[in-house]
MIKOL-773964 format. One line per 2 residues: number of its first residue (from 0); their letters; for each residue x, z, y of N, C-alpha, C. Coordinates in Angstrom, 1 decimal. Layout:
NUM	a	X:Z:Y:X:Z:Y:X:Z:Y; ... $
***
This chain:
0	ma	1.9:13.5:-21.4:2.6:14.4:-20.5:2.8:13.7:-19.2; 2.5:14.1:-18.0:2.8:13.5:-16.8:4.3:13.7:-16.5 $
2	sk	4.8:12.7:-15.8:6.1:12.6:-15.4:6.4:13.6:-14.2; 7.6:14.3:-14.3:8.0:15.1:-13.2:8.9:14.2:-12.3 $
4	th	8.5:14.3:-11.0:9.1:13.4:-10.0:9.5:14.3:-8.9; 10.6:13.8:-8.2:11.1:14.4:-7.0:11.9:13.3:-6.2 $
6	vd	11.8:13.4:-4.9:12.5:12.5:-4.1:13.4:13.3:-3.0; 14.6:13.0:-3.0:15.5:13.7:-2.0:16.3:12.7:-1.3 $
8	gn	15.7:12.2:-0.1:16.5:11.2:0.6:16.4:9.9:-0.1; 17.6:9.3:-0.5:17.6:8.1:-1.3:17.7:8.3:-2.8 $
10	kv	17.6:9.4:-3.3:17.5:9.8:-4.7:16.2:10.0:-5.2; 15.8:9.4:-6.1:14.6:9.5:-6.9:14.7:9.9:-8.4 $
12	ti	14.1:11.1:-8.7:14.3:11.6:-10.0:12.9:11.5:-10.7; 12.8:10.9:-11.8:11.6:10.9:-12.6:12.0:11.5:-14.0 $
14	dd	11.3:12.6:-14.4:11.7:13.2:-15.6:13.2:13.6:-15.5; 14.1:13.2:-16.4:15.5:13.6:-16.2:16.3:12.4:-15.7 $
16	sl	15.6:11.3:-15.4:16.5:10.1:-14.8:16.6:10.1:-13.3; 17.8:9.9:-12.9:18.0:9.8:-11.5:18.3:8.4:-11.1 $
18	yh	17.6:7.9:-10.1:17.9:6.6:-9.4:18.3:6.7:-7.9; 19.1:5.7:-7.5:19.5:5.8:-6.2:18.9:4.5:-5.4 $
20	vs	18.3:4.6:-4.2:17.8:3.5:-3.5:18.7:3.2:-2.3; 18.9:2.0:-2.1:19.8:1.7:-0.9:19.3:0.2:-0.3 $
22	aa	19.4:0.2:0.9:19.0:-1.1:1.7:19.9:-2.3:1.2; 19.3:-3.3:1.1:19.9:-4.5:0.6:19.4:-5.8:1.2 $
24	gg	19.6:-6.1:2.5:19.3:-7.3:3.1:17.7:-7.6:3.1; 16.9:-6.6:3.8:15.5:-6.9:3.9:14.7:-6.2:2.7 $
26	qy	15.4:-5.8:1.8:14.8:-5.1:0.6:15.6:-4.0:0.2; 15.2:-3.3:-0.9:15.9:-2.1:-1.4:16.3:-2.3:-2.8 $
28	av	17.6:-2.0:-3.0:18.1:-2.1:-4.4:18.0:-0.7:-5.1; 17.7:-0.7:-6.4:17.6:0.5:-7.2:18.7:0.4:-8.2 $
30	td	19.5:1.6:-8.3:20.5:1.6:-9.3:20.2:3.0:-10.0; 20.5:3.1:-11.4:20.5:4.3:-12.1:21.7:5.3:-11.9 $
32	ef	21.7:6.3:-12.4:22.7:7.3:-12.1:24.1:6.9:-12.6; 24.2:5.7:-13.4:25.5:5.2:-14.0:25.9:4.0:-13.1 $
34	gl	25.1:3.7:-12.0:25.4:2.5:-11.2:24.9:1.3:-11.6; 24.1:1.2:-12.7:23.5:0.0:-13.3:22.4:-0.5:-12.4 $
36	rt	22.3:-1.7:-11.8:21.3:-2.1:-10.9:20.0:-2.4:-11.9; 18.8:-1.8:-11.5:17.7:-2.0:-12.4:16.7:-2.9:-11.7 $
38	gy	17.0:-3.2:-10.2:16.1:-4.2:-9.7:16.1:-4.0:-8.2; 15.1:-4.5:-7.5:15.0:-4.5:-6.2:13.4:-4.3:-5.7 $
40	fs	13.1:-3.8:-4.6:11.7:-3.8:-4.1:11.7:-4.0:-2.6; 10.7:-4.6:-2.2:10.5:-4.7:-0.7:9.2:-3.9:-0.3 $
42	vr	9.1:-3.5:0.9:7.9:-2.7:1.4:7.4:-3.5:2.6; 6.2:-3.7:2.6:5.4:-4.3:3.7:4.2:-3.6:3.9 $
44	gr	4.1:-2.9:5.0:2.9:-2.0:5.3:3.1:-1.0:4.2; 1.9:-0.8:3.3:1.9:0.2:2.2:1.8:-0.6:0.9 $
46	vv	2.4:-1.8:0.9:2.5:-2.6:-0.3:3.8:-2.7:-0.8; 4.2:-2.2:-2.1:5.6:-2.3:-2.6:5.6:-3.4:-3.6 $
48	tp	6.5:-4.4:-3.4:6.6:-5.6:-4.3:8.0:-5.4:-5.0; 7.9:-5.3:-6.3:9.1:-5.1:-7.2:9.7:-6.4:-7.7 $
50	ed	11.0:-6.4:-8.0:11.7:-7.3:-8.6:12.5:-6.7:-9.7; 11.8:-6.4:-10.8:12.2:-5.4:-11.8:13.0:-6.3:-13.0 $
52	yg	14.4:-5.7:-13.2:15.1:-6.5:-14.2:14.7:-6.2:-15.6; 13.9:-5.1:-15.9:13.5:-4.7:-17.2:14.6:-4.1:-17.9 $
54	ve	15.3:-3.3:-17.3:16.5:-2.5:-18.1:15.8:-1.6:-19.0; 16.2:-1.7:-20.2:15.7:-0.8:-21.3:15.9:0.7:-21.1 $
56	ga	14.8:1.5:-21.1:15.0:2.8:-20.9:14.8:3.2:-19.4; 14.8:2.4:-18.5:14.6:2.7:-17.1:13.2:2.7:-16.8 $
58	hp	12.9:3.5:-15.8:11.4:3.6:-15.3:11.2:2.4:-14.5; 10.0:1.9:-14.3:9.6:0.7:-13.6:10.1:0.8:-12.1 $
60	vl	10.6:-0.4:-11.6:11.1:-0.2:-10.2:9.9:-0.1:-9.2; 8.6:-0.6:-9.6:7.5:-0.3:-8.8:7.2:1.2:-8.6 $
62	qi	7.3:2.0:-9.7:7.1:3.4:-9.7:8.1:4.0:-8.7; 9.4:3.6:-8.9:10.5:4.2:-8.1:10.2:3.8:-6.7 $
64	gk	9.9:2.5:-6.4:9.7:2.1:-5.1:8.5:2.8:-4.3; 7.5:3.0:-5.1:6.3:3.7:-4.4:6.6:5.3:-4.1 $
66	lw	7.4:5.8:-5.0:7.7:7.2:-4.9:8.7:7.3:-3.6; 9.6:6.5:-3.4:10.7:6.4:-2.4:10.0:6.1:-1.1 $
68	aa	9.1:5.2:-1.2:8.4:4.7:0.2:7.5:5.8:0.7; 6.8:6.5:-0.3:5.9:7.6:0.1:6.6:8.7:0.7 $
70	an	7.8:8.9:0.2:8.5:10.1:0.8:9.5:9.6:2.1; 9.8:8.6:2.2:10.7:8.1:3.3:10.0:7.3:4.3 $
72	lw	9.0:6.5:4.0:8.4:5.7:5.1:7.1:6.2:5.4; 6.2:6.3:4.5:4.7:6.6:4.8:4.5:7.9:5.3 $
74	ka	5.1:8.9:4.8:4.9:10.3:5.3:5.5:10.4:6.7; 6.6:9.7:7.0:7.1:9.8:8.3:6.1:9.1:9.3 $
76	ne	5.5:8.1:8.9:4.5:7.4:9.9:3.3:8.2:10.0; 2.8:8.9:9.0:1.6:9.7:9.0:1.8:10.9:10.0 $
78	ks	3.1:11.4:9.9:3.4:12.6:10.7:3.4:12.3:12.1; 4.0:11.2:12.5:4.2:10.7:13.9:2.9:10.2:14.4 $
80	as	2.0:9.6:13.7:0.6:9.2:14.1:-0.3:10.4:14.2; -0.2:11.5:13.4:-1.1:12.5:13.4:-1.1:13.4:14.7 $
82	sv	0.0:13.2:15.5:0.2:13.9:16.8:-0.7:13.3:17.9; -1.1:12.0:17.7:-2.0:11.4:18.7:-3.4:11.6:18.5 $
84	pt	-4.2:12.1:19.5:-5.6:12.3:19.1:-6.3:10.9:19.0; -6.9:10.7:17.8:-7.6:9.3:17.6:-9.0:9.5:17.5 $
86	kg	-9.7:8.3:17.5:-11.1:8.3:17.2:-11.2:7.5:15.9; -10.3:7.7:15.0:-10.4:7.1:13.8:-9.2:6.2:13.5 $
88	fc	-9.2:5.5:12.3:-8.0:4.6:12.0:-8.5:3.2:11.7; -7.8:2.2:12.0:-8.1:0.8:11.6:-7.1:0.3:10.7 $
90	rv	-7.7:-0.1:9.5:-6.8:-0.7:8.4:-6.9:-2.2:8.4; -5.9:-3.0:8.6:-5.8:-4.4:8.6:-5.1:-5.0:7.4 $
92	vt	-5.7:-5.6:6.6:-5.2:-6.3:5.4:-5.1:-7.8:5.5; -3.9:-8.4:5.4:-3.9:-9.9:5.5:-3.9:-10.5:4.1 $
94	he	-4.6:-11.7:4.1:-4.8:-12.4:2.8:-4.5:-13.9:2.8; -3.9:-14.4:1.8:-3.9:-15.9:1.7:-5.1:-16.6:1.5 $
96	ka	-5.3:-18.0:1.6:-6.6:-18.6:1.3:-7.1:-18.3:0.0; -8.5:-17.9:-0.1:-9.1:-17.5:-1.4:-10.1:-18.5:-1.8 $
98	se	-10.3:-18.5:-3.0:-11.4:-19.4:-3.6:-12.8:-18.8:-3.3; -13.8:-19.7:-3.4:-15.1:-19.2:-3.1:-15.6:-18.0:-4.1 $
100	ad	-15.1:-18.1:-5.3:-15.4:-17.1:-6.4:-14.7:-15.8:-5.9; -13.5:-15.8:-5.5:-12.8:-14.6:-4.9:-13.5:-14.0:-3.8 $
102	le	-13.9:-14.9:-2.8:-14.7:-14.4:-1.7:-15.8:-13.7:-1.9; -16.6:-14.2:-3.0:-17.9:-13.5:-3.4:-17.5:-12.2:-4.0 $
104	ka	-16.5:-12.0:-4.8:-16.1:-10.7:-5.3:-15.7:-9.7:-4.2; -15.0:-10.3:-3.1:-14.6:-9.6:-1.9:-15.8:-9.1:-1.2 $
106	ra	-16.8:-9.9:-1.0:-18.0:-9.6:-0.3:-18.6:-8.3:-1.1; -18.6:-8.3:-2.3:-19.2:-7.1:-3.1:-18.3:-5.9:-2.8 $
108	hr	-17.0:-6.3:-2.7:-16.1:-5.1:-2.5:-16.2:-4.5:-1.1; -16.5:-5.4:-0.2:-16.6:-4.8:1.2:-18.0:-4.1:1.4 $
110	aw	-19.0:-4.5:0.7:-20.3:-3.8:0.8:-20.1:-2.4:0.1; -19.4:-2.4:-1.0:-19.1:-1.0:-1.6:-18.2:-0.3:-0.7 $
112	mr	-17.2:-0.9:0.0:-16.5:-0.1:0.9:-17.2:0.4:2.0; -18.2:-0.2:2.5:-18.9:0.4:3.7:-19.8:1.6:3.3 $
114	kq	-20.1:1.7:2.1:-20.8:2.9:1.6:-19.8:4.1:1.2; -18.6:4.0:1.4:-17.7:5.0:1.2:-17.7:5.9:2.2 $
116	pg	-17.5:7.3:2.0:-17.4:8.3:3.1:-16.5:8.0:4.2; -16.8:8.0:5.4:-15.8:7.8:6.4:-15.6:6.5:6.9 $
118	ck	-16.2:5.4:6.2:-16.1:4.1:6.6:-17.0:3.8:7.7; -16.6:3.4:8.9:-17.4:3.1:10.0:-17.9:1.7:10.1 $
120	as	-16.9:0.8:9.7:-17.3:-0.7:9.7:-16.3:-1.4:8.8; -16.6:-2.6:8.4:-15.7:-3.4:7.6:-16.0:-4.9:8.0 $
122	yf	-14.9:-5.7:8.4:-15.1:-7.0:8.7:-14.1:-8.0:7.9; -14.5:-9.2:7.8:-13.6:-10.2:7.3:-13.6:-11.4:8.2 $
124	vt	-12.3:-11.6:8.6:-12.3:-12.8:9.5:-11.2:-13.9:8.8; -11.5:-15.2:9.1:-10.7:-16.2:8.5:-10.4:-17.4:9.5 $
126	dp	-9.3:-18.0:9.3:-9.0:-19.2:10.1:-9.5:-20.4:9.1; -10.5:-21.1:9.6:-11.1:-22.3:8.8:-9.9:-23.4:8.5 $
128	at	-9.1:-23.5:9.4:-8.0:-24.5:9.3:-7.0:-24.1:8.2; -6.5:-22.9:8.1:-5.5:-22.5:7.2:-6.0:-21.8:6.0 $
130	gk	-7.2:-21.1:6.2:-7.8:-20.3:5.1:-7.3:-18.9:5.1; -6.2:-18.6:5.9:-5.7:-17.3:5.8:-6.8:-16.3:6.5 $
132	gm	-6.8:-15.2:6.0:-7.9:-14.1:6.4:-7.3:-12.9:6.6; -8.2:-12.0:7.2:-7.9:-10.5:7.4:-9.1:-9.7:7.1 $
134	ti	-9.1:-8.6:6.4:-10.0:-7.7:6.2:-9.7:-6.4:7.2; -10.6:-6.1:8.0:-10.4:-5.1:9.0:-11.5:-4.0:8.8 $
136	si	-11.0:-2.9:8.4:-11.9:-1.7:8.3:-11.6:-0.5:9.2; -12.7:0.2:9.6:-12.5:1.3:10.5:-13.0:2.6:9.9 $
138	we	-12.1:3.6:9.8:-12.2:4.8:9.2:-12.3:6.1:10.1; -13.2:7.0:9.8:-13.3:8.2:10.7:-12.0:9.0:10.5 $
140	tr	-11.2:9.2:9.4:-10.1:10.0:9.2:-9.1:9.2:8.2; -7.8:9.5:8.3:-6.8:9.0:7.4:-7.2:9.5:6.0 $
142	eq	-7.6:10.7:5.9:-7.8:11.3:4.4:-8.9:10.4:3.8; -10.0:10.1:4.5:-11.1:9.2:4.0:-10.6:7.8:3.6 $
144	mn	-9.8:7.4:4.4:-9.3:6.0:4.3:-8.4:6.0:3.0; -7.5:7.0:2.7:-6.8:7.2:1.7:-7.4:7.4:0.3 $
146	af	-8.6:8.2:0.5:-9.4:8.5:-0.6:-10.0:7.1:-1.2; -10.5:6.4:-0.2:-11.0:5.0:-0.6:-10.1:4.1:-1.4 $
148	ke	-8.8:4.2:-1.0:-7.7:3.4:-1.6:-7.7:3.8:-3.0; -7.9:5.1:-3.4:-7.8:5.6:-4.7:-9.0:5.4:-5.6 $
150	ar	-10.1:5.2:-4.8:-11.5:5.2:-5.6:-11.4:3.9:-6.4; -12.4:3.8:-7.4:-12.5:2.6:-8.2:-13.8:2.0:-7.8 $
152	pp	-13.7:0.6:-7.4:-15.0:-0.1:-7.1:-15.8:-0.4:-8.3; -17.1:-0.8:-8.1:-17.8:-1.1:-9.3:-17.4:-2.5:-9.9 $
154	eg	-17.9:-2.7:-11.2:-17.6:-4.1:-11.8:-18.0:-5.2:-10.9; -17.1:-6.2:-10.8:-17.5:-7.3:-9.9:-17.1:-7.3:-8.5 $
156	av	-16.8:-6.1:-8.0:-16.3:-5.9:-6.8:-14.8:-5.9:-6.6; -14.2:-6.9:-6.2:-12.8:-7.0:-6.2:-12.1:-7.3:-4.8 $
158	al	-11.2:-6.6:-4.4:-10.6:-6.9:-3.0:-9.7:-8.2:-3.3; -9.6:-8.9:-2.1:-8.7:-10.0:-2.1:-7.2:-9.6:-2.3 $
160	ks	-6.4:-10.4:-2.9:-5.1:-10.1:-3.0:-4.4:-9.9:-1.6; -3.7:-8.9:-1.4:-3.1:-8.6:0.1:-1.7:-9.3:0.2 $
162	lg	-1.4:-9.7:1.4:-0.1:-10.0:1.6:0.6:-8.9:2.4; -0.2:-8.1:3.1:0.4:-7.0:3.8:-0.7:-6.1:4.3 $
164	ve	-0.4:-4.8:4.6:-1.4:-3.8:5.2:-0.8:-3.1:6.2; -1.6:-3.0:7.3:-1.1:-2.2:8.5:-2.2:-1.1:8.8 $
166	vf	-1.8:-0.1:9.3:-2.9:1.1:9.7:-2.5:1.3:11.1; -3.5:1.4:12.0:-3.4:1.8:13.3:-4.3:2.9:13.7 $
168	pm	-3.8:4.0:14.4:-4.7:4.9:15.0:-5.6:4.3:16.1; -6.8:4.5:16.1:-7.7:4.1:17.1:-7.7:5.2:18.3 $
170	ve	-7.2:4.8:19.5:-7.1:5.7:20.5:-8.3:5.5:21.4; -8.7:4.3:21.5:-9.9:4.1:22.4:-10.9:3.1:21.8 $
172	ep	-12.1:3.1:22.1:-13.0:2.0:21.7:-13.5:1.2:23.0; -14.0:0.0:22.9:-14.3:-0.7:23.9:-15.4:-0.2:24.7 $
***
């Protein structure tokens, strides 16, 4: 049976469990309805990184963090960005240095990405000195970009681990 979830400001309800989210020095603290701290999470772009204390009976901090961020951070950004007329959306993902084997899987992933509805282009750039890289993809609509993120790539096609994700509305082309 699927969980029943609801977010009201800084209160996250999953089934019959209530959690409170509060800012805590660059990250967010999660406490249950009894005031017991269950962990922390941080949000960078659309990536939620949990530090889960593994409290018995509590829902995962990652689940709580994603629900809270979707309601409080991401929806607000989408609403403000949707009022600007765009020519598409640019998704920029930053990566640490990757092995050649991981790069090969990422090439297959980008080839698959380019075949997804709405993908106009996909590029990978890297700094040879540091190995840090970025995957840049251009999408016709935000809905198509979001559908891609939920789609499952074929076997052997794996995106590089991301350090952060940013989305920009494209207002003009060169």
